[in-house]
N, C-alpha and C positions, 0 to 999 in steps of 0.2 A: 503767744508769739507768732510772728509772721515770717515766712520764708521768702517773701518777695525780695528779689535781688540778693538772695543769700544761698541759693542752691549750689551744692558742691558735689562733684563726682566722687565715687569711691568712699573710703572710710577716712573721715576728717574730723578729729575731735575738736578742732577749733571752729567748726561750722555749726554753731548753735545760737539760739536766741532765748530770751527769758519768756517762758510760757505762763500758763496758769499757776497761781500760787508761787510765783517767783522761782519756779523750777526750770531747769534747762530742758529745752526740746531741741531736737537736731534737724538739720536741713541737708545732711549728706545722704547719698543714696543707700548707705549702709543702715540707716535708721529703719528701713523697711524690714531688715532681718532682726534687728534688736527690739523693734516695737516702741522706739522712743522718738518718733517723728513729731514735728509740730502739726497742729490740726490742719493747717492749710498746705502741708507738704505736697500732696498729690495734685492740688489745683495749681500751686505755684511752680512746681518742678515737674513739668509735663513729660520730660524725657524718661521713658521707661528704661530700666537697666537691661542690658543685653549681655548674657553670659557668653563666654568663649565656647566655640564649637570646633571640634577637631575631626579630621578624617580618620579612616582606618589605618592601622599600623601597616607599614610596608614590609617587605620580606626581610628576613635576617640576612646580613652580609655573610660572606665566607669567613672562615676563621683567619684571624690576622697572622697566625703562625702556621706555616705548612707542617711543621713538626713540633710537637710539644704544646705547652700551655699558651693560649692566646685569648682573644675576645672576638665576639660578634656584636654587631650593632644593627638597630633598625630605627626608623623615624616615622613621624606622621606630620601632616601639615595643618595649620590653622585654617579653617574654612570660614569662620565668623569671628573676628576679633572682639574682645570685650569692649563694651561702651557704657558710659554713664554709670560706672561703678559696678557693672555686672561681674559675675564670677570670673576670676583670672583663668588663664589657660593651664591645663595640666602639663605634665612632662611631655615633651615632644620627641625625646630621644631615650632609648633604652640600650643597655649594654649588658652582656652576660659572658661568662667564661666559656671556653671551648678547648678542645684538644685536637690539634691538627694531626691528621693521620694520612698524609700524602704517601703514595706507594714508594717513593724514594727514601722515606724516613729511615727504614730499617737498614738500607744499604749505605747511608751516609756515615762517615767516620770522623 
């Protein structure tokens, strides 16, 4: 089977042709991970997959509640977006619980 004019980004189960012995071979970039690419995939589909890259986590925010149960959040940015079926980006935001203990909490009624 030949991938010429049949290259697909990402995982695409409809992106296949008949290969040797009438078996399906794939022309999507996911075939590199599963090992079921057509023989000419690399020559026909020259775009190398680029996985997502992210920067470091930023600092945690302050607690959303000055007194009692609340949450904190932090985030990070995408530095290189995924291309040609590369690995998708991981989570860019995180949240966790916290307990606000502002000095005025004990005196509030």
